[in-house]
Phi, psi and omega in degrees: 000312181238133178228121175247120186238114172050046183276130173240127182223137176259146176232120184056041175085352181249141179293118182263323173228144185229115177052048180275134177230129174218159177230142175229121179269154179303133177086001180269159159251118180244131181254135170247112186246164179156168182288168176300133181088006181283344180107009184298312182295321179297325177299312180296319179297326179292325178285318186283347182093005178281337174228144181261120179299145174286325181205169183091184180213151177239127180236141177231123185054037175084000180243137181292136179235356178295133184090354178280138178304148187300321183292331177284328175294320176300317181295334178285343178120018177248119177253135185238121176256105185288168183300322183268007173071321177053047174282166172264098193300326184270355176269156180289166175303315181298317181294322177298319179293319180297324179296333176292339182260024183300332179296340184247019180301138181092348180269145183299322184263030182306321185263015181304321180294349179302328180301316177293315181302314182289331177290327178282319187229078181303333180301324182295323179295327179286340186241026187307320185266358177284149175287146183301327183291345180271354181280157174288169180301319179294319179292324177295322177294320176300318180294319179297318178292318179300318179298321178296322180293336179293343176279358181056056184284158168262332175235122177253126179247126184242127180255108178050058183295343181270356185293133176072022183246141176301141183308324183292341179264346182299313181296328178295320178296315181294322177294327178295327178298319177297321180292326177297318176297319180295337178279359174110008181257163175255144186230132171242120186233135173250140188205148167273331178285082189293320183298312180295322181293317181293331181295327184259346186273153173279315179224164181211155172237139176250121178262143173217123182045047172083006180230155176284115181274323186203152177208159178157186176293144185301317181299321180292320179293323179294333179270352181289122183299326179292319179293317181299322181282314187279327189241335184255354179065031183247000000 
């Protein structure tokens, strides 16, 4: 479904990722893990159209999308939930969700994805009229993911979804990712919490200083002694 080939991208004038290649197959959960500053967020931005690669190519369903404006990439079926969530803080939960369905404005079934969103995150249904800024960090992350689902994506990309969330909600967020895949979507997730990410992913890539250090099936990486020592603290 997604192919990233030898992509190099600079962020604020500095090369953040260098000749990175990853593949995502339909129906997979793929994790890109690594320490802060490894280039994980820049990789997602390069795919989503938020950053323009200096070289390499990004293809979705066999067609190149590098250099395509971000809103057109969204329209093709790629939803991107950034690290800072970018909610509209003074708007209600319901209005934030509706803004996610802008591609379907005017259609009778514009709010059809709400059923999936509420099944994943019942809290959002309870807080429909609350302003986004009044939600907890975990609830705001749920709202950001829910808004992305309103675009009816085929590929959902999540940037550090566990960041700023109370520990008791972290497992809930990760379990929701599995349910999203079970609903028929493909997921690409970047995370510093490598253990939790590897537990739900089919395959994973480990980035270090902007390059792919290691890749493979998640179970194999979790059993790798170097990974266990350097990244899992085991």
